[in-house]
C-alpha positions, 0 to 999 in steps of 0.5 A: 466516473467524472473527475472530481472537482477537488482534482487540481484546480489550477489549469495545466495548460499554459502553465510554466515548468517552474509553476508546476514545480512549485505546485508539486513542492506545495503538495509534498510540504502539505504531506509532510505537515499532514503527516506530523500534525494530522489532517484535521489539525493542519490549516491552510495557513500552516501550509503557506507558512511552511512553503513561504508564501502568503495564504492568499497566494497559495490559492493560485496553486490549490483550491482548498486544503482537501484539494491538497489531500486529494493531490497527496493521495493522487501522487501515490495512486499515479506512482502505483499505476506506473508500476502496473504499467512497468510490470505489464511491459515485462515479457516473461512468465506471470510469476516474474511479473508478480516478483517485480510488482511486489518489489517495486511496490515495496521499494516505493513505500520505503522511499515515500513513507510520509505519503504512504502514512497520509495515504492510509491514515487520512483518505477518509477525511475526503468528502463524498465525491473525491473519496469515491474516486480515490477508492475506484483508482485504488481498485485498478491495481487491486484487480491487477495483482488479483489478475496477476495471481490467477495468471500465475495459478494457470501457469502452475507457479502459484498454488491453485488452491488459493483464492486469488483475491484473498491472496492479493489483499494479504500481499497488499497488507504485507507490502504496505505495512512496511511504511510503519517500521522502515527507517532510512537510518536502518541497516536495510536499503529499499532494494534489500527490503523489496527483494526479500519481501518479493521473494517471501511472497512468491515462496508463500504463494507457490506453497509446498515444493513437490505438490505435497501439502504438510499434514496438520498436526492435531491441535493437542499434540502440536501444543504439547510438542510446542511445550516439550511434553506429552499431550494432556488428557482432556479435563473431565467436567467439573462438579458444581462444588468445583 
């Protein structure tokens, strides 16, 4: 796919380190304001004022407000791509790489709550072409996780009855929801959260130990057990008079 015209517009070649840092500061500031005010309610003037430069000067670094949103989303995608590359470099069984990937993904989410919120709440505000690019880039790590689960199934460390694509989507739901409730002021560190979520994910994917599946209880008996009583008899059909 052709790179979107909304990608970072200022030429990278010949730019100084301080200029690149300034651009990143603007992107980070935009993410904060998008998160606080909402993308649709944020103006370029708001961002320029928060950065401390004139609105006209801001256009040296960006093309438009949409350009900034695209760059916020790109930062997230680049980080996730980096996690995939580090995971691929691990010389070990698939289940070990799977554990590492989930842990690192969760840790990133806890350390980038603002960008993750913008990533999931505002990406549909992009116009057609940049939105298609973002969705295509997302498929890269979605496909990677699906294939990693399938590899672990072939090794025998993940339940072969699971659909790998559905399992991958389930994991992403678990990993990505962290940004809703995580607080740096909380009792758990990013490492602790990442490690526990990864361990729970692997245990869930592995399924019952010893290969035996638990026998599902009949619905009526299960409900009675939960209520602490005997299963109720099925009610007879009521008469028209009640």
